[in-house]
MDAnalysis code that builds the backbone (N, CA, C; Angstrom):
import MDAnalysis as mda
import numpy as np

u = mda.Universe.empty(366, n_residues=122, atom_resindex=np.repeat(np.arange(122), 3), trajectory=True)
u.add_TopologyAttr("name", ["N", "CA", "C"] * 122)
u.add_TopologyAttr("resid", np.arange(1, 123))
u.add_TopologyAttr("resname", ["UNK", "UNK", "UNK", "UNK", "UNK", "UNK", "UNK", "UNK", "UNK", "UNK", "UNK", "UNK", "UNK", "UNK", "UNK", "UNK", "UNK", "UNK", "UNK", "UNK", "UNK", "UNK", "UNK", "UNK", "UNK", "UNK", "UNK", "UNK", "UNK", "UNK", "UNK", "UNK", "UNK", "UNK", "UNK", "UNK", "UNK", "UNK", "UNK", "UNK", "UNK", "UNK", "UNK", "UNK", "UNK", "UNK", "UNK", "UNK", "UNK", "UNK", "UNK", "UNK", "UNK", "UNK", "UNK", "UNK", "UNK", "UNK", "UNK", "UNK", "UNK", "UNK", "UNK", "UNK", "UNK", "UNK", "UNK", "UNK", "UNK", "UNK", "UNK", "UNK", "UNK", "UNK", "UNK", "UNK", "UNK", "UNK", "UNK", "UNK", "UNK", "UNK", "UNK", "UNK", "UNK", "UNK", "UNK", "UNK", "UNK", "UNK", "UNK", "UNK", "UNK", "UNK", "UNK", "UNK", "UNK", "UNK", "UNK", "UNK", "UNK", "UNK", "UNK", "UNK", "UNK", "UNK", "UNK", "UNK", "UNK", "UNK", "UNK", "UNK", "UNK", "UNK", "UNK", "UNK", "UNK", "UNK", "UNK", "UNK", "UNK", "UNK"])
u.atoms.positions = np.array([
    [15.704, 18.587, 8.884],
    [14.450, 19.297, 8.767],
    [13.667, 18.740, 7.591],
    [12.392, 18.589, 7.753],
    [11.542, 17.966, 6.746],
    [11.214, 18.931, 5.617],
    [11.227, 18.408, 4.394],
    [10.821, 19.191, 3.231],
    [9.338, 19.010, 2.935],
    [8.640, 18.237, 3.761],
    [7.232, 17.943, 3.535],
    [6.349, 18.952, 4.251],
    [5.254, 19.304, 3.605],
    [4.263, 20.194, 4.191],
    [3.428, 19.411, 5.198],
    [2.781, 20.121, 6.112],
    [2.004, 19.473, 7.177],
    [0.895, 18.584, 6.601],
    [0.286, 18.992, 5.497],
    [-0.783, 18.175, 4.900],
    [-0.223, 16.867, 4.339],
    [0.959, 16.916, 3.746],
    [1.599, 15.691, 3.250],
    [1.947, 14.765, 4.416],
    [2.417, 15.340, 5.491],
    [2.756, 14.542, 6.674],
    [1.510, 13.870, 7.230],
    [0.408, 14.594, 7.275],
    [-0.860, 13.998, 7.741],
    [-1.304, 12.860, 6.830],
    [-1.149, 13.046, 5.516],
    [-1.540, 11.995, 4.578],
    [-0.673, 10.752, 4.784],
    [0.617, 10.935, 4.963],
    [1.494, 9.784, 5.219],
    [1.123, 9.100, 6.529],
    [0.762, 9.885, 7.532],
    [0.346, 9.295, 8.815],
    [-0.887, 8.428, 8.628],
    [-1.844, 8.880, 7.825],
    [-3.049, 8.089, 7.553],
    [-2.707, 6.813, 6.787],
    [-1.774, 6.915, 5.874],
    [-1.343, 5.741, 5.111],
    [-0.717, 4.710, 6.042],
    [0.202, 5.160, 6.896],
    [0.857, 4.227, 7.813],
    [-0.128, 3.673, 8.830],
    [-1.106, 4.467, 9.222],
    [-2.147, 3.985, 10.137],
    [-2.945, 2.864, 9.471],
    [-3.310, 3.058, 8.213],
    [-4.062, 2.032, 7.487],
    [-3.235, 0.760, 7.338],
    [-1.957, 0.909, 7.067],
    [-1.091, -0.253, 6.856],
    [-0.645, -0.912, 8.154],
    [-0.955, -0.292, 9.298],
    [-0.522, -0.872, 10.572],
    [-1.335, -2.104, 10.955],
    [-2.476, -2.308, 10.315],
    [-3.279, -3.498, 10.565],
    [-2.721, -4.639, 9.714],
    [-2.412, -5.788, 10.306],
    [-1.810, -6.895, 9.541],
    [-2.650, -7.357, 8.352],
    [-3.979, -7.387, 8.499],
    [-4.821, -7.817, 7.381],
    [-4.791, -6.802, 6.246],
    [-4.820, -5.508, 6.578],
    [-4.769, -4.478, 5.542],
    [-3.416, -4.488, 4.847],
    [-2.355, -4.673, 5.617],
    [-1.031, -4.753, 5.008],
    [-0.952, -5.956, 4.063],
    [-1.504, -7.080, 4.477],
    [-1.531, -8.279, 3.635],
    [-2.298, -8.009, 2.340],
    [-3.454, -7.384, 2.452],
    [-4.264, -7.064, 1.267],
    [-3.497, -6.121, 0.350],
    [-2.902, -5.080, 0.926],
    [-2.145, -4.122, 0.125],
    [-0.992, -4.817, -0.603],
    [-0.271, -5.681, 0.098],
    [0.853, -6.387, -0.528],
    [0.388, -7.343, -1.612],
    [-0.776, -7.962, -1.410],
    [-1.338, -8.830, -2.456],
    [-1.638, -8.024, -3.712],
    [-2.223, -6.842, -3.522],
    [-2.524, -5.987, -4.675],
    [-1.247, -5.452, -5.311],
    [-0.299, -5.048, -4.487],
    [0.952, -4.506, -5.013],
    [1.776, -5.570, -5.730],
    [1.603, -6.828, -5.353],
    [2.375, -7.900, -5.986],
    [1.897, -8.179, -7.402],
    [0.801, -7.562, -7.807],
    [0.328, -7.713, -9.183],
    [1.252, -6.996, -10.158],
    [2.043, -6.059, -9.647],
    [2.982, -5.316, -10.487],
    [4.230, -6.153, -10.697],
    [4.787, -6.142, -11.896],
    [6.043, -6.862, -12.108],
    [7.127, -6.321, -11.182],
    [7.981, -7.184, -10.625],
    [9.036, -6.726, -9.713],
    [9.891, -5.631, -10.335],
    [10.182, -4.615, -9.548],
    [11.028, -3.519, -10.004],
    [10.327, -2.478, -10.846],
    [9.000, -2.618, -11.015],
    [8.261, -1.639, -11.797],
    [7.222, -0.956, -10.925],
    [6.731, 0.153, -11.416],
    [5.699, 0.904, -10.718],
    [4.360, 0.521, -11.337],
    [3.353, 0.261, -10.500],
    [2.034, -0.083, -11.007],
    [1.471, 1.078, -11.811],
    [0.722, 0.750, -12.850],
    [0.172, 1.793, -13.714],
    [-1.337, 1.888, -13.638],
    [-2.014, 0.915, -13.029],
    [-3.463, 0.944, -12.960],
    [-4.122, 0.241, -14.133],
    [-3.328, -0.380, -15.016],
    [-3.893, -1.095, -16.150],
    [-4.699, -2.293, -15.681],
    [-5.605, -2.757, -16.536],
    [-6.525, -3.826, -16.172],
    [-5.809, -5.093, -15.708],
    [-4.639, -5.408, -16.251],
    [-3.965, -6.653, -15.897],
    [-3.447, -6.684, -14.460],
    [-3.389, -5.541, -13.788],
    [-2.928, -5.548, -12.410],
    [-4.071, -5.321, -11.421],
    [-5.284, -5.395, -11.890],
    [-6.444, -5.244, -11.029],
    [-6.882, -6.615, -10.529],
    [-7.461, -6.624, -9.335],
    [-8.009, -7.858, -8.784],
    [-9.420, -7.592, -8.305],
    [-10.261, -8.605, -8.451],
    [-11.623, -8.506, -7.923],
    [-11.598, -8.730, -6.418],
    [-12.529, -8.096, -5.734],
    [-12.618, -8.205, -4.276],
    [-12.652, -9.663, -3.841],
    [-13.416, -10.505, -4.529],
    [-13.517, -11.914, -4.166],
    [-12.200, -12.656, -4.260],
    [-11.338, -12.263, -5.197],
    [-10.043, -12.911, -5.365],
    [-9.071, -12.510, -4.259],
    [-9.177, -11.278, -3.811],
    [-8.220, -10.746, -2.839],
    [-8.259, -11.519, -1.531],
    [-9.447, -11.865, -1.070],
    [-9.590, -12.511, 0.229],
    [-9.326, -13.996, 0.254],
    [-9.129, -14.607, -0.914],
    [-8.902, -16.060, -0.946],
    [-7.672, -16.435, -0.139],
    [-7.858, -17.403, 0.737],
    [-6.753, -17.914, 1.533],
    [-6.405, -17.080, 2.756],
    [-7.158, -16.000, 3.006],
    [-6.851, -15.167, 4.168],
    [-7.557, -15.653, 5.427],
    [-8.631, -16.404, 5.247],
    [-9.346, -16.932, 6.402],
    [-10.153, -15.899, 7.170],
    [-10.562, -14.837, 6.502],
    [-11.421, -13.847, 7.156],
    [-12.668, -13.623, 6.310],
    [-13.739, -13.181, 6.972],
    [-15.031, -13.004, 6.318],
    [-14.972, -11.954, 5.208],
    [-15.794, -12.159, 4.166],
    [-15.860, -11.164, 3.087],
    [-16.225, -9.760, 3.574],
    [-17.076, -9.674, 4.600],
    [-17.433, -8.346, 5.113],
    [-16.225, -7.663, 5.747],
    [-15.350, -8.453, 6.365],
    [-14.137, -7.898, 6.956],
    [-13.165, -7.454, 5.859],
    [-13.075, -8.231, 4.793],
    [-12.255, -7.838, 3.631],
    [-12.753, -6.498, 3.105],
    [-14.072, -6.371, 2.958],
    [-14.651, -5.114, 2.462],
    [-14.300, -3.945, 3.367],
    [-14.355, -4.166, 4.665],
    [-14.005, -3.108, 5.611],
    [-12.543, -2.678, 5.428],
    [-11.656, -3.653, 5.309],
    [-10.242, -3.332, 5.152],
    [-9.983, -2.618, 3.823],
    [-10.657, -3.034, 2.767],
    [-10.519, -2.363, 1.476],
    [-10.986, -0.915, 1.566],
    [-12.071, -0.700, 2.301],
    [-12.582, 0.658, 2.484],
    [-11.540, 1.523, 3.189],
    [-10.902, 0.975, 4.214],
    [-9.880, 1.721, 4.948],
    [-8.680, 2.044, 4.052],
    [-8.264, 1.089, 3.234],
    [-7.160, 1.325, 2.310],
    [-7.519, 2.379, 1.271],
    [-8.764, 2.337, 0.805],
    [-9.228, 3.326, -0.175],
    [-9.281, 4.716, 0.447],
    [-9.806, 4.805, 1.670],
    [-9.890, 6.107, 2.340],
    [-8.511, 6.699, 2.621],
    [-7.527, 5.848, 2.827],
    [-6.163, 6.321, 3.052],
    [-5.485, 6.710, 1.737],
    [-6.138, 6.420, 0.611],
    [-5.598, 6.787, -0.689],
    [-4.640, 5.776, -1.286],
    [-4.574, 4.582, -0.694],
    [-3.636, 3.566, -1.163],
    [-4.135, 2.778, -2.365],
    [-5.443, 2.607, -2.462],
    [-6.002, 1.815, -3.555],
    [-7.165, 2.558, -4.195],
    [-7.507, 2.094, -5.393],
    [-8.704, 2.559, -6.098],
    [-9.628, 1.363, -6.246],
    [-10.919, 1.650, -6.307],
    [-11.912, 0.593, -6.499],
    [-12.883, 1.060, -7.570],
    [-13.315, 0.105, -8.410],
    [-14.239, 0.428, -9.486],
    [-15.148, -0.764, -9.748],
    [-16.445, -0.480, -9.858],
    [-17.398, -1.541, -10.165],
    [-17.322, -1.851, -11.656],
    [-17.282, -3.149, -11.958],
    [-17.267, -3.628, -13.332],
    [-18.293, -4.748, -13.428],
    [-19.516, -4.398, -13.796],
    [-20.599, -5.383, -13.808],
    [-20.931, -5.790, -12.384],
    [-20.845, -7.081, -12.105],
    [-21.136, -7.580, -10.761],
    [-19.907, -7.603, -9.859],
    [-18.759, -7.284, -10.417],
    [-17.514, -7.337, -9.660],
    [-17.030, -5.937, -9.285],
    [-16.245, -5.901, -8.236],
    [-15.561, -4.669, -7.857],
    [-14.076, -4.940, -7.985],
    [-13.431, -4.150, -8.819],
    [-12.000, -4.323, -9.042],
    [-11.216, -3.337, -8.184],
    [-10.058, -3.793, -7.713],
    [-9.192, -2.973, -6.862],
    [-7.793, -2.965, -7.459],
    [-7.099, -1.844, -7.262],
    [-5.715, -1.756, -7.668],
    [-5.007, -0.695, -6.837],
    [-3.706, -0.827, -6.772],
    [-2.864, 0.073, -5.990],
    [-2.746, 1.404, -6.723],
    [-2.758, 2.502, -5.962],
    [-2.550, 3.825, -6.549],
    [-1.053, 4.018, -6.786],
    [-0.626, 4.094, -8.044],
    [0.810, 4.177, -8.328],
    [1.458, 5.468, -7.837],
    [0.706, 6.553, -7.822],
    [1.283, 7.826, -7.366],
    [1.583, 7.802, -5.874],
    [0.679, 7.207, -5.097],
    [0.899, 7.116, -3.650],
    [2.085, 6.200, -3.358],
    [2.166, 5.095, -4.074],
    [3.294, 4.178, -3.871],
    [4.602, 4.894, -4.207],
    [4.607, 5.667, -5.288],
    [5.795, 6.437, -5.644],
    [6.158, 7.447, -4.564],
    [5.143, 8.081, -3.988],
    [5.384, 9.037, -2.902],
    [5.965, 8.349, -1.671],
    [5.459, 7.137, -1.376],
    [5.999, 6.384, -0.242],
    [7.455, 5.997, -0.490],
    [7.748, 5.596, -1.704],
    [9.126, 5.238, -2.050],
    [10.026, 6.448, -1.881],
    [9.569, 7.595, -2.374],
    [10.358, 8.822, -2.230],
    [10.568, 9.161, -0.755],
    [9.510, 9.067, 0.034],
    [9.603, 9.388, 1.457],
    [10.627, 8.500, 2.150],
    [10.532, 7.203, 1.899],
    [11.417, 6.262, 2.578],
    [12.839, 6.303, 2.038],
    [12.999, 6.740, 0.808],
    [14.323, 6.824, 0.210],
    [15.100, 8.023, 0.740],
    [14.418, 9.122, 0.984],
    [15.110, 10.329, 1.430],
    [15.027, 10.534, 2.937],
    [14.399, 9.618, 3.622],
    [14.259, 9.726, 5.078],
    [15.635, 9.815, 5.709],
    [15.871, 10.825, 6.566],
    [17.192, 10.995, 7.174],
    [17.644, 9.787, 7.993],
    [16.709, 9.031, 8.531],
    [17.104, 7.883, 9.343],
    [17.674, 6.755, 8.494],
    [17.441, 6.794, 7.184],
    [17.944, 5.756, 6.291],
    [19.329, 6.121, 5.768],
    [19.637, 7.404, 5.734],
    [20.941, 7.839, 5.216],
    [22.057, 7.185, 6.032],
    [23.000, 6.639, 5.346],
    [24.116, 5.992, 6.016],
    [23.799, 4.583, 6.479],
    [22.595, 4.091, 6.193],
    [22.209, 2.758, 6.650],
    [23.083, 1.682, 6.023],
    [23.554, 1.931, 4.799],
    [24.379, 0.928, 4.138],
    [25.727, 0.767, 4.817],
    [26.100, 1.729, 5.649],
    [27.388, 1.662, 6.346],
    [27.295, 0.886, 7.660],
    [26.074, 0.617, 8.143],
    [25.905, -0.051, 9.418],
    [25.723, -1.548, 9.221],
    [26.004, -2.278, 10.268],
    [25.792, -3.721, 10.279],
    [24.302, -4.017, 10.292],
    [23.865, -5.144, 9.705],
    [22.436, -5.490, 9.709],
    [21.839, -5.510, 11.113],
    [22.600, -5.909, 12.124],
    [22.067, -5.953, 13.484],
    [21.739, -4.556, 14.001],
    [22.428, -3.543, 13.506],
    [22.164, -2.168, 13.897],
    [20.910, -1.627, 13.214],
    [20.482, -2.272, 12.149],
    [19.306, -1.815, 11.412],
    [18.046, -2.507, 11.864],
    [18.124, -3.377, 12.840],
    [16.950, -4.098, 13.309],
    [16.580, -5.265, 12.426],
    [17.517, -5.721, 11.589],
    [17.263, -6.829, 10.670],
    [17.774, -8.112, 11.265],
])
């Protein structure tokens, strides 16, 4: 039985919906990779990226990048802030922590370490 309230479940559904698009997932992972491995992002300036930097090497139009960023922001995954002529983006550390908690306590994961990798879909 779930310990999550219906509103939390709806928010997680919106998050997973936003991340179900390969380009949005790529953008989110690019932003999340700004955090040192094994740490939680804090929102400090050193982990922020400008919109123009995020799309480099993705091969999609800047307007499409903007659309995907808007979807990620509306889902609560990222924050955006104008800084002069640039717009900076960063991952919301609280939402990432909530996702980690959700996936860590998910009943379908319990006992996963006892199964063979082939049983886990890996």
